[in-house]
Each structure stands twice: as C-alpha cells, then as structure tokens.
N, C-alpha and C positions, 0 to 999 in steps of 0.2 A: 320587320326593315329599322334600320340605322338615321328616320336625316335630318341626323348635324354630317355624316356623312354625304349624304343626297343632295347636299344644301353646300356644303365644300365644295362638291362636284360641279353645282351648279354655279359657282360665283366663278370658280376657277376657268372654266369655258367659257361662259360671259367676260369675264378679266381678256384674256389670247381672244373672242373675240372685234371684242370693240379694238384692239392695234388692229388687227386686219382691216376694222373699214372704215377707219380714220387713212392706214395705212393707204388701200384702195383708191380713197378718192382723190387720186394723182394721174392717177391711170384707167376712171376708168367707163365702162363699157355699160351703156341703156337699153333695154332691149321692151316693149311690148305682148304683156298675155293675155295669152285668149278672151281677156274680159278687157282689154285695152287698159289696164292698171299699168304702167310703171313696174319696171322692177334689174333694179340695176345689179353689176360683179361683182358689189362692197354686200349685197343680201344676199347668192347664190354666197358667197366666199363666207360670209358669217355661217352660212343656215351647216354650212361644210364642218364649221371646226366645230359647233356648240352639236351639231348629230353627232361626229367621230364623239367627243367629250362623253354624250350624255348617253351610250350607251356599252357603255361599261358599266351599267347596273343589268344589263336586260333587258330592261320596259323600252315599251316599243313609246313611238317619238311622231309625236304630230302634229304638220310644223304648215306656214304661212305655206313654201316652198314643197311641199312634199307633204299631202295631204292622205291622213290614216284612212279612206273608207269607212261609215262606218260597220260595217258589213263583222269585221275589224277586229275594232273596235267597241262593238253591244257590250261584249261581255266579257270584257279583259276590268279585272279590280282595279288597275291605275297603268297610267302615258303620262308619259311627262306631253307639253302643251309648245311649246314654245313658237315668235313671230322676229327673226333673225334679224330682220330692223324696222322697227315701224317709225313711219312720218319720212318714209323712202319723195316724200313729194316735196314736203321741208330739205330731203337730203339730200334732195338733187337739183334743190334752185339756192344751194350754201349755205342753210339757213342753220341753225346749230341743234333743232328744235327734234328729233328719233333721238328710238331707246333700244334696245334689248331686252325680251319681255319672255322669261322661262315662270312655267308654273308644272306641277305636280298634279297630278287631277289622280283622287280616289273614288270614284264608282260615280259619281255627280259633277263634286263639289274639289275646288280643287285646297293641297292641305301644304303648302311650302310655293315658294315665290319669290321672284324675282326683279326688280328691272330696275338696269344698271344704264348712264350718262356714257356713251361713250366724250363728249365734250368736254367735259369737268371734273370725269372721273370717278363721279358719286355713284353711290348702289346703297337700293333697299331689296330690305330682306330676311322672309323669317319662314320660320316649321311649327304647324299647331302647339308647337311643346316653346315658343320662345314669343320672351316678343320683337320687334323691329325693329328694322338697327339699321341703321346711317353708316353710313363706314366704317364700318364693323365696331363699333360704337349704341348703344342704346337709342334710338331718336327721344330725346326729350319731346318732351306738351310742352306749350308754353299754353295753359291754357285762355289769356288775357288775350295771347295771341285769335285762337282759335274762332273766343268771344267774339272775336275783334271782326275779324272776316264770313261773320255765319255768312251773310250777308253778301258776299260774292261769289257771283257762278264762273264755273269756266262754259269757257266757248269756242271752240277748234277754229282758227287762223284759214286751216283752206277748206272747211267745208261746212263752214254756217246757214245754219237753214235758219227761216222766221219764226219756225213754233221755237227757237231756242230762244229769239228776241219775242216772241213772245211772251216765255216763262219768262227771261228779266224782267221786261216792265209787269206783269204782273204781279209783279211778288215785291220794288221797287228793287229789281239786284243790279249791282255794282258787276261791269265787265274785265271779263283777265281773262284774255286770251292768249293759250297758248296753246301747239300740233302737238300729237302723238299718246301717246299713251306715260308721256311725262305731268300731267295733268293726276294723274294720280297720285304725284308721289308732292304737288302743287297741296293737296286735299292733306296727303300724311304728314305738311310740313305746314302747315292751317295757313296756310294767304288763303286761299279757301273754303268755302264755307258749303259748297255744291255741285252738280255737272248732273243735267239730265239728258236725257239724249234717246228721241224720240226717231230710231230708225234705229233696223235692225243690225249692229255690226260682226264680225263674226270673231269664233270665241276668244282666237289667239290673238286678239288684240286689245282683248279685257278680262280677261283670266289674270294675271298677277294682282294687280292693279285689287281687280274682285279682295281678293286673300286679303291683302295686306290690309285693304281699308278696312275689310273687318274684325282686319287680326292686330286691330291699334284703334279699336272705340271707335269706330263708325261706322257706315252701315254701306251695303252696295246691294240692290236686288231690282223686283218690276215692281210697279206704277202699281201693284200691292203689298207693296210691302214681303217680298216673298223672297226667298234663296233661287238663282239662273243654277242652269242646269246643265255644266257641261258637255255632255255626253247622247244630243240626241242624236236624232236623219241628219236634222240641218246644222249645219255646220257659223249656222244663224241664229245671234241671242235676240229673244227678248227685250224691248226697250226698255230704257234702267233707270234707276236715280241712287248717287251716288251722295253720302253728306259725311261732314269730315271729325263731327260725333252723333251716335247713335239716336241722339237726345234734341239733335235740328229736326230731325223725319218727321214730326206733327208738322210741323211751320210748315212743307214741303207738298205735300201727300195730299 
C-alpha cells in the first residue's frame, strides 16, 4: 500500500471539495435529516467530490452522508472514513469554523488523515510514516507555546455542556471556544492544551483529529488512556480526552 499516493489523492479531493463548498454558499439549499440535524447542498456536493476521488483506490468509503453498515465493514482491513463538512451548524450561521475531515482506517485505527479548512485554505495532514504537515511544510512545534497553553481548554461553540464547564473549573482552565473539528488543529499548533468530551460523538467527527494529535506527539484516547476503536458495530465513540503533549495527560486523568 502506497500511503504517499493515498495521501496525495485525499489532499487533492479535499482541495476540490473546499472550492465546491465555498461556491455552494451562494445558492445553498438546506434539509433536515431523520434525526432532525441539518444537511445542506454543500455537504452533499463535498461528499460527492470526496467519494468520487477516493473511490479510485478501490477502498470502501464510510461517510456521514452514506453510512457503511457494520456487516459490510466488520471484516474490512481498510476503509475511508469521511466527514464532508464538519461544523454544518456554524456553516449555516455564516461562520467560518467548519472543515473537511478524511481518515483511512486500518482495522480499528486511523493510519492517515487530514483536516482541511476551506475558509483560509489551511490543511493539516500526515500518514503513519510521516510527520504532521501544515500547508505542505512540516508543522513546527513551539514548545514554549505548548507549555504556555497547557491549561487552555477547548470548548464547543454550539454544544457547550455543563460537564465541559465543570471540567474547566476543576482544573482552573482558560476556555478557548472553537467549533467543529478545527479544535484538533488548535491542539496541533499549541493554541490549546486539552480537549475533553463527555458524550458519544460519531466516529467521522474525530478520527482524523485522533490520528493527527497522536502522530504529533500528543495523546487522544478514552478516559482510561486507551486508544479509541473506529470499527465497532455502533458508530458512536467512547468519551475521549485529547492533549497537545502526551506529558500533559497525567494532569487531566
């Protein structure tokens, strides 16, 4: 398996989908899913572009907009896991905190991923044999910045819970409010030190961030410091804790 070529293909797909999302903003259509969450024509166009491109690998694709049933994926060695537009709520409110997320899952864990911000064109990516890159250059770590922001906590703009607030108060954390999977890019750049989520999210919401955080020297896993499983029958995850530096973990468990 040539992970370099797969990563190049994923980057190309994300870049094309980003352009389409921004163009679709001018003539947006919105519907409600069965669970009453919103979906827009931008979600669907992004999903179509990503799916068409990633299908060139002959690897099955599991998308938020097209679920791959467990019976079809339980024995797969590899599958793509994508969120074509993460942060739809922010997107529909004309905010700029949304992103595209792609991960390649090997058995139960991601081995390649990217997060693309269509608004400013930033892209973060890596596979298991590379460092983490931002915009085609290795992401340089400012250790002093990481240390300075160790006790800055990422909190959701659209889904702030009482549990999040309690955690921040317990550890005397400063709050940084960011919507969507862009939270993970804040950890990657040392703008925040910890992200804790005490609710079950869909696997497409976090797999890409999980891989990049761990690949960049941080840690993301469950509350027992074990890695998350991305190929279970239920496509909802365990509660999770992510830190920008692995050494910060002991302060929050």
